[in-house]
Every structure is written in structure tokens, then in C-alpha cells.
C-alpha positions in Angstrom: 22.5 -17.2 31.8 22.3 -14.9 28.7 22.9 -11.2 28.8 20.1 -9.5 26.8 19.5 -5.9 25.6 16.0 -4.9 24.9 15.7 -1.7 22.9 12.2 -0.3 23.5 10.2 -0.3 26.7 6.7 -0.5 25.3 4.3 -3.3 26.3 6.0 -6.1 24.3 9.5 -5.0 25.1 8.6 -4.8 28.8 6.9 -8.2 28.7 9.9 -9.9 27.1 12.1 -8.2 29.7 10.0 -9.7 32.4 10.0 -13.2 30.8 13.8 -13.1 30.3 14.4 -12.0 33.9 12.1 -14.7 35.3 14.1 -17.2 33.2 17.3 -16.0 35.0 18.9 -13.9 32.3 20.5 -10.5 32.7 18.4 -7.8 31.1 19.1 -4.3 30.1 16.0 -2.3 29.0 16.4 0.9 27.0 13.9 3.7 26.7 14.1 7.3 25.5 11.9 8.3 28.3 13.5 9.4 31.6 10.3 8.8 33.5 9.9 5.2 32.3 13.5 4.4 33.2 13.2 6.0 36.6 10.0 4.1 37.3 11.5 0.7 36.3 14.7 1.2 38.3 13.1 2.6 41.5 9.6 1.1 41.6 10.1 -2.0 39.4 7.1 -1.2 37.2 6.7 0.5 33.9 4.5 3.4 34.7 3.6 4.1 31.1 3.3 0.7 29.5 2.1 -2.6 31.1 1.8 -0.8 34.4 0.0 -3.6 36.2 2.9 -6.0 35.9 5.8 -6.1 38.4 9.3 -6.1 36.8 12.0 -8.2 38.4 14.6 -6.1 40.2 17.3 -7.7 38.0 16.0 -5.7 35.0 18.1 -2.5 34.7 16.8 0.3 32.6 18.7 3.2 30.9 18.3 6.0 28.4 21.9 5.5 27.2 22.3 3.2 24.2 26.0 2.5 24.8 25.3 1.3 28.3 22.3 -0.7 27.2 24.2 -2.5 24.4 27.5 -3.3 26.2 28.4 -6.8 27.2 25.2 -8.4 25.9 24.9 -11.3 23.4 21.2 -10.7 22.3 19.9 -7.4 21.2 16.2 -7.2 20.8 14.5 -4.5 18.8 11.1 -3.6 20.3 10.4 -0.2 18.9 7.8 0.7 16.2 9.2 -0.1 12.8 9.0 3.5 11.6 11.6 4.5 14.2 14.1 1.7 13.4 16.1 3.3 10.6 17.2 6.1 12.9 17.7 3.8 15.9 19.8 1.3 14.0 22.0 4.1 12.8 22.5 5.3 16.3 23.1 1.7 17.5 25.6 0.8 14.8 28.8 2.0 16.6 27.9 0.2 19.7 27.2 -3.2 18.2 29.5 -6.3 18.1 29.3 -8.8 15.3 29.0 -11.6 17.9 25.6 -10.3 19.0 22.3 -11.7 17.6 19.8 -9.1 16.5 16.2 -9.9 17.3 13.3 -8.0 15.9 9.8 -8.1 17.3 8.6 -5.1 15.3 5.7 -5.9 13.0 5.8 -3.3 10.3 7.2 -2.2 7.0 9.0 1.1 6.2 6.6 3.3 4.2 9.1 5.1 1.9 11.2 2.1 0.9 8.9 -0.9 1.5 11.7 -2.6 3.4 11.2 -5.1 6.1 13.2 -4.9 9.3 15.7 -7.6 8.1 16.3 -5.5 5.0 16.9 -2.4 7.1 19.4 -4.3 9.2 21.2 -5.4 6.0 21.2 -1.9 4.7 22.3 -0.1 7.8 24.5 -2.6 9.6 25.7 -4.5 6.6 24.7 -7.8 4.9 27.3 -9.6 7.1 24.6 -9.4 9.9 22.1 -11.5 7.9 23.1 -14.7 9.8 22.8 -12.8 13.1 19.2 -11.6 12.5 16.2 -13.3 13.9 12.5 -12.3 13.6 10.4 -13.2 16.7 6.7 -13.1 15.8 3.4 -14.8 16.4 0.1 -14.6 18.3 1.1 -12.8 21.5 -0.5 -10.1 23.6 2.0 -8.8 26.1 -0.5 -8.7 29.0 -1.4 -12.3 28.6 2.2 -13.5 28.3 3.2 -11.9 31.6 0.0 -13.1 33.2 1.1 -16.7 32.5 -1.2 -17.6 29.7 0.2 -20.4 27.5 1.6 -18.7 24.3 3.5 -20.0 21.3 5.5 -17.9 18.8 8.2 -18.3 16.2 11.9 -17.4 16.0 12.8 -17.1 12.3 16.4 -16.8 11.1 18.4 -17.7 8.0 20.9 -19.1 10.3 19.2 -21.9 12.3 21.8 -21.6 15.1 20.8 -17.9 15.7 17.2 -18.9 15.8 17.9 -21.6 18.3 19.8 -19.2 20.6 16.6 -17.0 20.7 14.4 -20.0 21.2 16.5 -21.2 24.2 16.7 -17.7 25.8 13.0 -16.8 25.7 11.2 -20.2 26.0 10.2 -20.3 29.6 7.2 -21.7 31.5 4.2 -20.4 29.6 6.1 -19.0 26.5 7.0 -21.7 23.9 9.1 -20.7 20.9 9.4 -22.7 17.6 11.9 -22.0 14.9 11.9 -21.7 11.2 14.2 -20.3 8.5 11.6 -18.3 6.6 12.4 -14.7 7.6 10.4 -13.2 4.7 7.2 -15.1 5.5 7.4 -14.5 9.2 8.0 -10.7 8.8 5.3 -10.2 6.2 2.8 -12.4 8.1 3.4 -10.3 11.2 3.2 -7.0 9.4 0.2 -7.4 7.0 -2.0 -9.0 9.6 -2.2 -5.6 11.3 -3.8 -4.2 8.1 -6.3 -7.0 8.2 -7.0 -6.4 11.9 -8.0 -2.8 11.1 -10.4 -4.2 8.5 -11.8 -6.7 10.9 -12.3 -4.0 13.5 -14.2 -1.9 10.9 -16.6 -4.7 10.3 -17.3 -5.0 14.1 -17.6 -1.2 14.5 -20.2 -1.3 11.7 -22.2 -3.8 13.7 -21.6 -6.7 11.4 -21.3 -10.2 12.7 -19.2 -13.3 12.8 -19.9 -14.2 9.1 -18.2 -10.9 8.1 -15.2 -11.3 10.3 -14.6 -14.9 9.2 -14.8 -13.9 5.6 -12.4 -11.0 6.3 -9.8 -13.2 8.0 -10.0 -15.9 5.3 -9.6 -13.5 2.4 -7.1 -11.5 4.3 -4.9 -14.6 4.7 -5.1 -15.0 0.9 -3.8 -11.5 0.4 -0.9 -12.1 2.9 -0.1 -15.3 1.1 0.0 -13.7 -2.3 2.4 -10.9 -1.2 4.6 -13.2 0.8 5.0 -15.8 -1.9 5.9 -13.1 -4.4 8.8 -12.1 -2.1 10.0 -15.6 -1.5 8.1 -16.5 1.7 6.8 -20.0 2.3 3.2 -21.1 2.4 3.8 -23.3 5.4 4.9 -20.3 7.4 1.6 -18.5 6.7 -0.4 -21.5 7.8 1.4 -21.5 11.1 1.8 -19.3 14.2 3.5 -16.4 12.3 0.7 -16.3 9.7 -2.7 -17.7 10.5 -2.2 -17.7 14.2 -1.2 -14.1 14.5 -3.9 -13.1 12.0 -6.7 -14.7 14.0 -5.5 -13.3 17.3 -5.2 -9.7 16.0 -8.4 -9.8 14.2 -10.5 -11.2 17.0 -8.7 -10.3 20.3 -10.0 -7.4 22.4 -6.4 -6.4 23.3 -5.5 -5.7 19.7 -4.7 -2.0 19.1 -5.1 -2.4 15.3 -8.6 -3.9 15.7 -9.5 -1.1 18.1 -8.5 1.5 15.5 -10.7 -0.3 12.9 -13.7 -0.5 15.4 -13.5 3.2 16.1 -13.3 4.0 12.3 -16.4 1.8 11.8 -18.2 3.8 14.4 -17.5 7.0 12.5 -14.6 8.5 14.5 -11.7 10.1 12.7 -8.3 8.6 12.7 -6.8 11.7 14.3 -9.2 11.5 17.2 -8.6 7.8 17.6 -4.8 8.0 17.7 -4.7 11.0 19.9 -6.2 9.0 22.7 -3.9 5.9 22.3 -1.0 5.2 24.5 0.9 3.0 22.0 1.4 2.8 18.2 -1.0 0.7 16.1 1.6 -0.5 13.5 -1.1 -1.2 10.9 -1.8 2.5 10.3 1.5 3.1 8.6 2.0 -0.4 7.4 -1.2 -0.2 5.3 0.3 2.4 3.1 3.6 0.5 2.9 1.8 -2.8 2.0 -0.4 -1.1 -0.6 2.7 0.3 -2.3 4.5 -3.1 -2.2 1.4 -4.8 -3.8 1.3 -2.2 -6.6 5.0 -2.6 -7.3 4.6 -6.3 -7.5 1.3 -6.2 -9.5 -0.5 -8.2 -6.8 -4.2 -7.7 -6.1 -4.9 -6.9 -2.5 -8.4 -5.4 -2.3 -8.8 -5.4 1.5 -5.5 -3.6 1.9 -6.6 -1.1 -0.8 -9.9 -0.2 0.9 -8.3 0.1 4.4 -5.8 2.5 2.8 -8.6 4.5 1.3 -10.4 4.7 4.7 -7.2 5.7 6.5 -5.8 8.2 4.0 -8.5 9.2 1.5 -11.5 9.8 3.6 -13.6 6.9 2.5 -16.1 5.6 5.1 -15.9 2.1 6.5 -19.4 1.5 5.2 -18.4 2.4 1.7 -15.3 0.3 2.0 -17.4 -2.8 2.8 -19.8 -2.0 0.0 -16.9 -1.7 -2.4 -15.5 -5.1 -1.4 -18.9 -6.8 -1.8 -19.5 -5.3 -5.2 -16.2 -6.6 -6.7 -16.6 -8.8 -9.8 -17.4 -12.4 -8.9 -14.6 -14.9 -9.3 -13.2 -18.3 -8.3 -11.7 -18.6 -4.8 
């Protein structure tokens, strides 16, 4: 049995807590919300996220970081990426170098363009690099806890750390593979959210399967260009953490990022869309971060650029599609 801390009780954090507890591990689940913690501890359900799923009684929730991080060997970061800098700073005094840090956040910090692994290096120190694992891939929380077969990837520079995560969370319907490409796994999981917003916009405009297929294919090309420029591996992007996650998020009805795009395509404003959402759509902030990364690297990412212009510059989804279709013709 492994003792696991899960920092963040959103849908995915809650789902992984349920999977880990079903596998017989000890689980501490942290949330800032008193009502969420009380609901988990007294009624064994997360009243705010994934509320239809029963949580094993062995999962113990708390709002206290020190309590949540003590005497555990795996620490899983399951909060939105934009909150991680502050959270890692708060966690630092409570962490032990023997612990493995696992990130399931799929985003990039806007101001710095840093991935989660880079934030961990900066805030905790580069000595933690071998203890860091990115857990990513095509996985809707609701389907995982409902028993649907799901395959994802644990990526770590240190293969031993990745195998620890693989062993802890592979259970029944959840199968985990490993690789050593942290860069490709992080960027694949982050940039696919931008493409999902674009895919949603095409659907919201009433466009069909031809358009979505083209979007996914050209979106993968953009992800590959950015990832390879930062040292990622093409094999990663052809696998679960790249193509697999991209297809799911661009086509799945449970995708929050696709939902944002659909509503934008229907003409709703971003403010109205997000005001009615229960959870964060990482692609909104990540779009700006990815656009800045591409500009710094001199990489052409036209889909990212038009999504950014819709989100932040007032361009309509219809005009964004027209702009993409009117780009100069070129070889694939």
C-alpha cells in the first residue's frame, strides 16, 4: 500500500483519489474549500465536483496542507496550472525529498511560459527533477470512475519515479504506460486544450466532420513543431499524451475546452461562458502562454494565433475560420 497526497479536489483529483483508494492505497485529499472537505469526510461524496461518484471512506480530506502532505510518498498536483506557483511555494516547507511529485495539470504559466516541471525546478529546486512525473493522456474523470477502460502516460526523467506512479495508479480499468519525455508529455497535454477550443468553435459554427478532422490534424502539426523545438520527442506526440489526448479533447462531449469553443462559435462572450462553468478550462489561459512561446521560438502556429485573437482581441469565430482558410497555400 502506498500513501498518497492529492492536492486539489476538482474532478480529476477526486477521480484519482477514488481510483487510488479502490486499489487499496491510503489517500489524503486536499482542498481549499471547507464545504468540499466536509462533504467528502461526512457523506463520502464531493458535493462540488464529480458529485455522482461515491468516494471510498478511506479517503481523508483536509484544508490543511501540512496534514495532507505528512507521511505520504506520492504527492499529486491536481490544481489548475495558474495556481501552482503559489501552491508550490506554500507546500515547499512541508515536502520531503523522498516524495515523488506528480503533476496532472495541463497548462503553461502565462507570464513565464514555464511548464509545471520547470516551476517545480524553480520553486523546489532542480534536485527534484528526478522526483517529478507528469501524468497525462486521454482521460475524462467521469469515465474513469465509471469503469471505462482508459490508458494514460506517466513521464519522468527518472524511469524509477515513473514506474512508481505507474504501479500506484494502474488498477482495473486504468492502464498507465511510462516514458522519459517530460517535455513532450507536458506540451502535448497543454496545447491540445488550445486545439480543443478551436475544434469547439468549428462545431459551434455548424461546420462538420471535415472541418474538425482538418483542425485536429493541423493542430497536431502545431503541437509537434512547438514540442520538438523544446526538446520533445515525436514518438510521444504520436501516442497517448499527444494524438490520443488531442482526439479526445477535440471530439469528446465532456471536454470543457471544446465546450468553451462551441459557445464562442455560437456567438456567446467568453465572460458569459466562464461565469456559468463549475471548473476551469485550462485552454483559455494556456492559449496566451502558447502564443507567446511560439513567438519567442519563431514557430508558426496559426490555429493558436486565431484562437488567441478570438479569446482576447474580440475576433469572431467565423472570421477566425475565414482567416485560416485564406492563408497562403503551401506544402503539408
